C-alpha positions as CSV (number, residue, x, y, z in Angstrom):
1,M,-115.8,133.6,345.2
2,A,-112.9,132.0,343.4
3,S,-113.7,130.3,340.1
4,L,-111.7,128.5,337.5
5,S,-110.9,130.4,334.4
6,F,-109.6,127.2,332.8
7,E,-109.4,123.5,333.6
8,P,-105.9,122.2,334.3
9,L,-104.7,119.3,332.1
10,T,-105.2,115.8,333.3
11,Y,-103.0,112.9,332.3
12,D,-105.7,111.6,329.8
13,D,-106.1,115.1,328.2
14,I,-102.5,115.0,326.9
15,P,-101.9,113.4,323.5
16,D,-99.5,110.5,323.7
17,D,-96.9,112.2,321.4
18,E,-96.9,115.3,323.6
19,R,-97.1,113.7,327.1
20,P,-93.8,114.0,329.0
21,S,-92.4,110.9,330.6
22,F,-92.1,110.9,334.4
23,A,-88.3,111.6,334.1
24,Q,-89.0,114.5,331.7
25,A,-91.6,115.9,334.0
26,L,-89.2,115.9,336.9
27,V,-86.5,117.9,335.1
28,P,-88.1,121.4,335.4
29,V,-89.4,120.6,338.9
30,V,-86.0,119.5,340.2
31,G,-84.4,122.3,338.3
32,M,-86.7,124.9,339.9
33,L,-86.1,123.5,343.4
34,V,-82.3,123.7,342.8
35,F,-82.6,127.2,341.5
36,L,-84.5,128.3,344.6
37,S,-82.1,126.5,346.9
38,V,-79.0,127.9,345.3
39,G,-80.4,131.3,344.5
40,V,-82.2,132.1,347.7
41,I,-80.2,130.2,350.4
42,W,-76.7,130.2,349.0
43,L,-76.5,133.4,346.8
44,G,-78.9,135.4,348.9
45,L,-81.1,136.5,345.9
46,D,-84.7,137.5,346.2
47,P,-86.9,134.7,344.9
48,Q,-88.0,136.5,341.7
49,L,-84.8,135.6,339.8
50,P,-84.8,131.8,340.7
51,L,-88.5,131.6,339.8
52,L,-87.7,133.3,336.5
53,W,-85.0,130.7,335.9
54,G,-87.6,128.0,336.5
55,V,-89.9,129.6,333.9
56,I,-87.1,129.7,331.4
57,L,-86.1,126.0,332.0
58,T,-89.7,124.8,331.9
59,G,-90.2,126.8,328.6
60,A,-87.1,125.3,327.1
61,V,-88.1,121.7,328.1
62,G,-91.6,122.3,326.7
63,R,-90.4,123.8,323.4
64,Y,-87.3,121.8,322.5
65,W,-87.9,118.5,324.3
66,L,-91.6,118.1,324.2
67,G,-92.2,120.0,321.0
68,L,-94.9,122.4,322.3
69,S,-95.3,125.7,320.5
70,W,-94.4,129.0,322.1
71,S,-98.0,130.2,321.8
72,R,-99.2,127.2,323.9
73,L,-96.5,127.8,326.5
74,S,-97.4,131.5,326.6
75,E,-101.1,130.6,327.0
76,G,-100.2,128.5,330.0
77,I,-98.4,131.5,331.6
78,R,-101.5,133.7,330.9
79,D,-103.8,131.1,332.4
80,G,-101.7,130.8,335.5
81,I,-101.7,134.6,336.0
82,N,-105.5,134.8,335.3
83,M,-106.1,132.2,338.1
84,G,-104.4,134.5,340.6
85,M,-105.7,137.8,339.2
86,S,-108.3,138.4,341.9
87,A,-105.6,137.9,344.5
88,L,-103.3,140.3,342.7
89,L,-106.0,143.0,342.6
90,I,-106.8,142.5,346.2
91,L,-103.1,142.8,347.1
92,L,-102.7,146.1,345.2
93,V,-105.6,147.6,347.1
94,V,-104.6,146.1,350.5
95,Y,-101.3,148.0,350.3
96,M,-103.2,151.2,349.8
97,L,-105.6,150.2,352.6
98,I,-102.7,149.8,355.1
99,S,-101.3,153.3,354.3
100,T,-104.6,155.1,354.4
101,W,-105.6,153.5,357.6
102,T,-102.3,154.4,359.2
103,A,-102.6,158.0,358.1
104,A,-106.3,158.1,359.2
105,G,-105.2,157.0,362.7
106,T,-107.1,153.7,362.5
107,I,-104.2,151.4,363.0
108,P,-102.4,153.7,365.5
109,A,-105.6,153.8,367.5
110,L,-105.9,150.0,367.5
111,I,-102.4,149.8,368.8
112,Y,-103.1,152.5,371.4
113,Y,-106.2,150.8,372.9
114,G,-104.8,147.3,372.5
115,L,-101.9,148.2,374.7
116,D,-104.4,149.2,377.4
117,L,-106.6,146.1,377.1
118,L,-104.1,143.3,376.5
119,S,-101.2,141.8,378.6
120,P,-98.4,139.5,377.5
121,A,-100.1,136.6,379.3
122,V,-103.2,136.7,377.2
123,F,-102.0,138.5,374.1
124,L,-101.2,135.6,371.8
125,P,-104.3,133.5,372.3
126,A,-106.4,136.7,372.2
127,A,-104.8,137.7,368.8
128,T,-105.5,134.3,367.5
129,L,-109.2,134.2,368.5
130,L,-109.9,137.7,367.3
131,S,-108.2,137.1,364.0
132,A,-110.3,133.9,363.6
133,V,-113.6,135.6,364.4
134,V,-113.0,138.5,362.0
135,T,-111.8,136.3,359.2
136,F,-114.8,133.9,359.6
137,A,-117.0,137.0,359.3
138,I,-115.4,138.5,356.2
139,G,-113.9,135.4,354.6
140,S,-110.4,136.8,353.8
141,S,-107.3,135.9,355.7
142,W,-105.3,138.3,353.6
143,T,-107.5,141.2,354.6
144,T,-107.4,140.3,358.3
145,A,-103.6,140.0,358.2
146,A,-103.3,143.4,356.5
147,T,-105.5,145.2,359.0
148,L,-105.8,143.6,362.4
149,G,-102.6,141.7,361.8
150,V,-100.6,144.9,361.3
151,A,-102.2,146.4,364.5
152,F,-101.4,143.2,366.5
153,I,-97.7,143.4,365.4
154,G,-97.6,146.9,366.9
155,I,-99.4,145.9,370.1
156,G,-97.2,142.9,370.6
157,S,-94.1,145.0,370.0
158,G,-95.3,147.3,372.8
159,L,-95.9,144.4,375.1
160,G,-92.4,143.0,374.5
161,M,-93.7,140.1,372.4
162,P,-91.4,138.9,369.5
163,N,-92.9,139.9,366.2
164,A,-92.5,136.3,364.9
165,M,-94.7,135.0,367.6
166,T,-97.4,137.6,367.0
167,A,-97.3,136.9,363.2
168,G,-97.7,133.2,363.8
169,A,-100.7,133.7,366.1
170,V,-102.4,136.1,363.7
171,L,-101.9,133.7,360.8
172,T,-103.2,130.7,362.8
173,G,-106.3,132.7,363.6
174,A,-106.7,134.1,360.1
175,Y,-106.4,130.8,358.3
176,T,-108.7,129.1,360.9
177,G,-111.5,131.6,360.2
178,D,-110.8,131.4,356.5
179,K,-111.2,127.6,356.3
180,I,-114.5,127.4,358.1
181,S,-116.0,130.5,356.4
182,P,-118.5,130.1,353.5
183,F,-117.4,133.5,352.3
184,S,-113.7,132.5,351.6
185,D,-112.6,132.2,348.0
186,T,-110.4,129.1,348.6
187,T,-113.2,127.4,350.6
188,N,-115.5,127.9,347.6
189,L,-112.8,126.8,345.2
190,A,-112.1,123.6,347.1
191,A,-115.8,122.7,347.1
192,A,-116.1,123.6,343.4
193,V,-113.2,121.6,342.0
194,T,-114.2,118.5,344.0
195,N,-117.9,118.6,343.2
196,T,-118.8,119.0,346.9
197,D,-121.7,121.0,348.3
198,L,-120.3,124.2,349.8
199,M,-121.9,123.9,353.3
200,T,-121.1,120.2,353.4
201,H,-117.5,121.1,352.8
202,V,-117.6,123.8,355.5
203,R,-119.1,121.4,358.1
204,T,-116.5,118.8,357.2
205,M,-113.7,121.3,357.8
206,R,-114.8,122.4,361.2
207,V,-113.8,119.4,363.3
208,G,-110.2,119.1,362.2
209,T,-109.7,122.8,362.1
210,S,-111.1,123.2,365.6
211,I,-108.8,120.5,366.9
212,A,-105.8,122.3,365.4
213,L,-106.9,125.6,366.7
214,A,-107.4,124.2,370.3
215,I,-103.9,122.8,370.4
216,S,-102.5,126.1,369.0
217,L,-104.3,128.1,371.7
218,V,-102.7,125.9,374.4
219,A,-99.3,126.5,372.9
220,Y,-99.9,130.2,372.6
221,T,-101.0,130.4,376.2
222,A,-97.9,128.7,377.3
223,L,-95.7,131.1,375.2
224,G,-97.6,134.1,376.6
225,L,-97.0,133.0,380.2
226,T,-93.3,132.7,379.6
227,A,-93.2,136.2,378.1
228,S,-95.3,137.7,381.0
229,G,-93.6,140.4,382.9
230,N,-91.0,141.2,380.3
231,I,-92.3,144.6,379.3
232,P,-89.6,147.2,379.5
233,A,-90.3,149.9,382.0
234,G,-92.2,152.8,380.4
235,R,-92.4,151.2,377.0
236,V,-96.2,151.2,376.8
237,V,-96.5,154.8,377.9
238,E,-93.7,155.9,375.5
239,I,-95.5,154.3,372.5
240,Q,-98.9,155.6,373.5
241,T,-97.6,159.1,373.9
242,A,-95.8,159.0,370.6
243,I,-99.1,158.0,368.9
244,T,-101.3,160.7,370.6
245,S,-98.7,163.4,369.8
246,T,-98.9,162.5,366.1
247,Y,-102.5,161.3,365.6
248,S,-105.9,162.3,366.9
249,V,-107.1,159.2,368.7
250,N,-110.9,159.1,369.0
251,P,-113.8,156.8,368.0
252,L,-114.1,158.5,364.6
253,V,-110.9,156.9,363.4
254,F,-112.5,153.5,363.4
255,A,-114.9,154.5,360.6
256,P,-112.8,152.8,357.9
257,L,-112.7,149.6,359.9
258,L,-116.5,149.7,360.4
259,V,-117.2,150.4,356.7
260,T,-115.0,147.6,355.5
261,F,-116.3,145.0,357.9
262,V,-119.9,145.9,357.5
263,L,-119.7,145.6,353.7
264,A,-118.0,142.2,354.1
265,L,-120.6,141.0,356.5
266,R,-123.3,142.0,354.2
267,G,-121.9,139.8,351.5
268,Y,-119.9,142.2,349.4
269,P,-116.8,140.6,347.7
270,A,-113.4,141.4,349.2
271,L,-112.3,143.7,346.5
272,P,-115.1,146.3,346.7
273,S,-115.1,146.1,350.5
274,I,-111.4,146.9,350.6
275,V,-111.7,149.7,348.1
276,A,-114.5,151.2,350.2
277,G,-112.1,151.0,353.2
278,V,-109.4,152.9,351.2
279,V,-111.9,155.7,350.4
280,A,-113.1,155.8,354.0
281,G,-109.5,155.9,355.3
282,T,-108.7,158.8,353.0
283,L,-111.8,160.7,354.1
284,T,-111.1,160.0,357.7
285,Q,-107.5,161.3,357.3
286,L,-108.9,164.5,355.7
287,F,-111.6,165.3,358.2
288,V,-110.2,163.8,361.5
289,Q,-106.4,164.1,361.2
290,G,-106.2,167.5,359.3
291,P,-108.1,170.4,357.7
292,V,-109.8,170.0,354.4
293,A,-107.8,171.8,351.7
294,I,-106.7,171.1,348.1
295,D,-103.1,170.4,349.1
296,T,-104.3,168.2,351.9
297,F,-106.6,166.3,349.5
298,V,-103.7,165.6,347.1
299,G,-101.5,164.6,350.0
300,A,-104.1,162.2,351.4
301,W,-104.3,160.3,348.1
302,N,-100.5,160.4,347.7
303,V,-100.4,158.5,351.0
304,A,-102.4,155.7,349.3
305,F,-99.9,155.8,346.4
306,A,-96.6,156.3,348.1
307,G,-97.2,155.2,351.7
308,T,-96.5,156.7,355.1
309,S,-93.2,157.6,356.9
310,P,-94.3,159.1,360.3
311,E,-92.0,161.0,362.5
312,T,-93.2,160.5,366.1
313,G,-89.9,160.8,367.8
314,V,-89.9,157.2,368.8
315,K,-88.1,154.9,366.3
316,T,-90.1,151.8,367.3
317,V,-93.4,153.6,366.5
318,D,-92.0,155.1,363.3
319,S,-91.0,151.6,362.0
320,L,-94.3,150.1,363.1
321,L,-96.4,152.7,361.2
322,A,-94.2,153.1,358.1
323,S,-95.9,151.6,355.0
324,G,-95.2,151.5,351.3
325,G,-98.6,152.2,349.8
326,L,-99.3,151.1,346.2
327,L,-95.6,151.6,345.3
328,G,-94.6,149.3,348.2
329,S,-96.5,146.4,346.6
330,S,-93.9,145.9,343.8
331,W,-91.7,143.3,345.5
332,T,-94.6,141.1,346.5
333,M,-96.4,141.6,343.2
334,T,-93.3,140.5,341.2
335,V,-92.9,137.4,343.4
336,I,-96.5,136.4,342.9
337,L,-96.5,137.1,339.2
338,A,-93.3,134.9,338.8
339,S,-94.9,132.2,340.9
340,L,-98.2,132.2,338.9
341,S,-96.2,132.2,335.6
342,L,-94.2,129.2,336.8
343,G,-97.3,127.3,337.9
344,G,-99.1,128.0,334.6
345,I,-96.2,126.9,332.4
346,L,-95.6,123.7,334.5
347,E,-99.3,122.9,334.0
348,R,-99.3,123.5,330.3
349,T,-96.3,121.3,329.6
350,G,-98.1,118.5,331.3
351,C,-95.4,118.0,334.0
352,I,-97.9,118.5,336.9
353,A,-100.4,116.1,335.4
354,V,-97.8,113.4,334.8
355,I,-96.4,113.7,338.4
356,A,-100.0,113.6,339.8
357,H,-100.7,110.5,337.7
358,E,-97.6,108.7,339.0
359,M,-98.6,109.5,342.6
360,R,-102.0,107.9,341.9
361,R,-100.4,104.6,341.0
362,V,-98.9,104.1,344.5
363,L,-102.1,105.0,346.4
364,T,-103.6,101.7,347.3
365,S,-105.5,102.4,350.5
366,V,-107.7,105.1,352.2
367,S,-104.8,106.1,354.5
368,S,-102.3,106.3,351.6
369,L,-104.8,108.2,349.5
370,T,-105.3,110.8,352.3
371,I,-101.5,111.2,352.9
372,G,-101.0,111.3,349.1
373,T,-103.5,114.1,348.7
374,A,-101.9,116.0,351.5
375,T,-98.5,115.5,350.0
376,S,-99.7,116.6,346.6
377,S,-101.1,119.8,348.0
378,L,-98.0,120.6,349.8
379,A,-95.9,119.8,346.7
380,M,-98.0,122.1,344.6
381,N,-97.4,124.9,347.1
382,A,-93.7,124.4,346.8
383,I,-93.5,123.7,343.0
384,A,-96.3,125.9,341.6
385,A,-95.9,128.4,344.4
386,D,-99.6,129.2,344.5
387,Q,-102.4,128.3,346.9
388,Y,-105.0,128.0,344.2
389,M,-102.9,125.4,342.3
390,S,-102.5,123.5,345.6
391,I,-106.3,123.1,345.6
392,V,-107.1,122.7,341.9
393,V,-104.5,120.2,340.8
394,P,-105.0,117.6,343.5
395,G,-108.7,118.3,343.6
396,M,-109.2,117.5,340.0
397,S,-106.5,114.8,339.7
398,F,-107.8,112.6,342.5
399,R,-111.6,112.9,342.1
400,G,-111.8,109.7,340.2
401,L,-109.6,107.8,342.7
402,Y,-111.8,108.9,345.6
403,D,-114.8,107.5,343.6
404,E,-112.9,104.2,343.1
405,F,-112.5,103.9,346.9
406,E,-116.2,104.8,347.3
407,L,-115.3,107.8,349.4
408,D,-117.5,110.9,349.6
409,S,-116.1,114.0,347.8
410,R,-116.1,115.9,351.1
411,N,-113.0,113.8,352.1
412,L,-111.1,115.2,349.1
413,S,-112.3,118.8,349.6
414,R,-111.2,118.7,353.2
415,A,-107.8,117.2,352.3
416,V,-106.9,119.8,349.7
417,E,-107.9,122.7,352.0
418,S,-106.3,121.3,355.2
419,A,-103.0,120.6,353.5
420,G,-103.1,123.2,350.7
421,T,-104.4,126.6,351.7
422,T,-103.2,126.5,355.3
423,T,-99.6,125.7,354.3
424,S,-99.3,128.3,351.6
425,A,-98.0,130.9,354.1
426,L,-95.1,128.6,354.9
427,I,-93.5,128.8,351.4
428,P,-91.3,131.9,351.2
429,W,-91.5,132.1,347.4
430,G,-95.2,131.3,347.2
431,T,-98.1,133.7,347.0
432,G,-99.1,133.3,350.6
433,G,-95.7,133.4,352.1
434,A,-94.5,136.4,350.1
435,Y,-97.6,138.3,350.9
436,M,-97.8,137.6,354.6
437,A,-94.1,138.3,355.2
438,D,-94.3,141.6,353.4
439,V,-97.5,142.8,355.0
440,L,-96.6,141.7,358.6
441,G,-93.0,142.7,358.2
442,V,-91.7,139.4,359.4
443,P,-89.8,137.0,357.1
444,T,-91.6,133.7,356.4
445,L,-88.9,131.5,358.0
446,Q,-89.0,133.6,361.2
447,Y,-92.8,133.3,361.8
448,A,-93.0,129.7,360.4
449,P,-92.1,128.0,363.8
450,Y,-95.0,129.9,365.5
451,Y,-97.6,129.4,362.8
452,F,-98.9,126.3,364.4
453,L,-102.0,125.8,362.2
454,G,-99.7,125.4,359.2
455,F,-98.3,122.2,360.7
456,L,-101.2,121.0,362.8
457,S,-103.9,121.2,360.1
458,P,-102.2,118.6,357.7
459,L,-101.1,116.6,360.7
460,V,-104.7,116.2,362.0
461,L,-105.7,115.3,358.4
462,V,-103.1,112.5,358.3
463,V,-104.3,111.1,361.6
464,M,-107.8,111.0,360.3
465,G,-106.6,109.1,357.2
466,L,-104.6,106.6,359.3
467,T,-107.4,105.9,361.8
468,G,-110.4,106.2,359.5
469,W,-111.9,108.7,361.9
470,R,-114.3,111.1,360.1
471,I,-113.7,109.4,356.8
472,T,-117.0,109.3,355.0
473,K,-118.1,106.7,352.5
474,Q,-120.4,107.5,349.6
475,E,-124.1,106.9,350.1
476,S,-125.6,104.1,348.1
477,D,-128.5,105.0,345.8
478,T,-130.9,103.5,348.3
479,Q,-129.5,105.5,351.2
480,A,-129.7,108.7,349.1
481,G,-133.2,108.0,348.1
482,L,-134.3,107.4,351.7
483,R,-132.6,110.6,352.8
484,G,-134.4,112.5,350.1
485,A,-137.7,111.0,351.1
486,F,-137.3,111.9,354.7
487,A,-136.3,115.4,353.7
488,S,-139.5,115.7,351.6
489,L,-141.6,114.5,354.5
490,A,-140.0,117.0,356.8
491,D,-140.7,119.8,354.3
492,D,-144.4,118.7,354.0
493,D,-144.8,118.8,357.8
494,D,-143.5,122.3,357.9
């Protein structure tokens, strides 16, 4: 479960002589957006350098314009990194997991059998539903994308399905399951920062998420039907033959998958479950894919470190099953570290708190409050480049305003999840977008048009706000007392 290692600054927390004006707060934000636009789009740089420029600009504004000490600014960076530390650790192990499962034959076997069971007409909706079910059970969209998602990319490629479509379907399913799973870290975080009961939050998320999923499934079915019949002659047989000539494909290779998912279903946190999957993948590689020997043992663990580069004789299969291992995580790790650093220093200078405060001043109705919360979560994903900040900052900034409108906290928890976590995979320089693009091997801007949940989830939220549908008012003291009395009577009857 995600937890807060620190409480972000609110507008009232900042002393008057240190609080930036709205114009001052906008300088590092606008500067960062300009850096990213010029650096990534025009100059073609990777996002690490523009993000670093944003950290430097924000630090300069904080030190020389706002008068903050270097130690306080450094502390902000550390707090930002600490907030994402669990995600960073999971990311490191996930890259090892992909490589060991590939060498063990787990992912190749999933591709092999998937090509037998699925057709282009049903592939996209099936990938969506399976990803949703698995993520609901284990509570981690990142783990699902790195395991089933990688396999689905291979299956879809064999069926002639564009990788961008497959990635979009996997992410729609993964984030659907994540948002309605009580085991998800972001689900727990959204409930915690808004003072909402966890299961109340989960139940509140189900309706909007189900509507977005249903619309997505219709769209994926339509896409699948248009792709039906486009499989190149002999392509499936060619891929399956390349797999069986390189790997032993039998039920034993699914042991790592079974170990990981059973542990997750039994309530073990994501990190130890994935570590167990790495160990199981390494052992499966040793005992199923090759003889046990000292050099083989060293080679098996080197796979976890340096990745895989199979030579099956078919370039498509080689590229599908190539992985970077622990070393291959460096690009994504540096993007996420830069993003977390930027979010932390923006928070510590007070820029985020001031911008959130200015947004509150223009929210004068329930509909504008809902739209404003959604906009704030989206903005945090773009500015702070981290899905945790997209939940924490609006969740803590708007709690008082929801009370003023006499709205139940579940409205706020739903808003920050629906517009925050689900859209993180749409930001190329953010933690979610960088991770998903690297793991699935599809650039963010390529899969974005097919990641329907990322657009539909906030859209459904806005419709709820505009119409008042599913907007819940706070209970009066009398109503709460009656509810408690009836609950007590029910317990006594039992």
